[in-house]
C-alpha positions in Angstrom: -8.0 -1.9 18.3 -4.3 -1.7 18.1 -2.3 0.6 15.6 -1.7 -2.3 13.2 -5.3 -3.1 13.1 -6.2 0.7 12.5 -3.7 0.8 9.7 -5.1 -2.2 8.1 -8.6 -0.8 8.3 -7.3 2.4 6.6 -5.6 0.3 3.9 -8.7 -1.8 3.3 -10.7 1.5 2.9 -8.2 2.9 0.5 -8.3 -0.3 -1.6 -12.1 0.0 -1.9 -11.9 3.7 -2.7 -9.3 3.3 -5.3 -10.0 -0.2 -6.7 -6.4 -1.0 -6.2 -5.5 -4.7 -5.6 -3.7 -5.6 -2.3 -0.6 -7.0 -4.1 -0.3 -3.9 -6.3 -0.7 -1.8 -3.1 1.9 -3.7 -1.2 4.3 -3.4 -4.3 3.7 0.4 -4.7 3.8 1.3 -1.1 6.6 -0.8 0.3 7.9 -3.0 -2.5 6.3 -6.1 -0.9 3.4 -7.8 -2.9 2.5 -9.9 0.2 2.5 -6.9 2.6 -1.4 -6.6 3.0 -1.8 -10.3 3.2 0.7 -10.5 6.0 -1.2 -7.8 7.8 -4.4 -9.6 7.4 -2.8 -12.6 8.9 -2.0 -10.6 12.0 1.7 -9.6 11.3 3.0 -6.6 13.2 5.1 -3.8 11.5 7.5 -1.2 12.3 6.4 2.4 12.9 8.7 3.6 10.0 6.9 1.1 7.6 3.5 2.4 8.9 4.6 5.9 8.1 5.6 5.1 4.6 2.3 3.3 3.9 0.4 6.3 5.3 2.5 8.7 3.2 2.0 6.7 0.1 -1.9 6.6 0.4 -1.8 10.5 1.1 0.4 11.0 -2.0 -1.7 8.7 -4.1 -5.0 10.3 -3.4 -3.7 13.8 -3.8 -2.2 12.8 -7.2 1.4 13.2 -6.0 2.5 9.7 -7.0 3.8 8.9 -10.5 1.7 6.8 -12.9 4.1 4.0 -12.8 3.9 3.8 -9.0 0.1 4.3 -9.0 -0.3 1.2 -11.0 1.9 -0.7 -8.5 4.0 -1.8 -11.5 7.6 -2.9 -11.0 10.2 -2.0 -13.5 9.8 -5.4 -15.1 6.1 -4.6 -15.9 6.6 -1.4 -17.6 7.0 -1.5 -21.3 10.1 0.3 -22.8 
């Protein structure tokens, strides 16, 4: 198993634990709604992106992510 596959497995486990949708995760973690879908299709990623994703998951599960970011909402989806 390569590092991208390991990260994807960690993301899939995170999605199951939290109930977060893949698109919401991608938007919240890296501002890309298709991020998880691309990984599932075999796309590779940079180490810096992997680091950002892992940091997002750590922060989310420790409660250190704002509510807006936890929901994966963009500024367009947040009511004023």
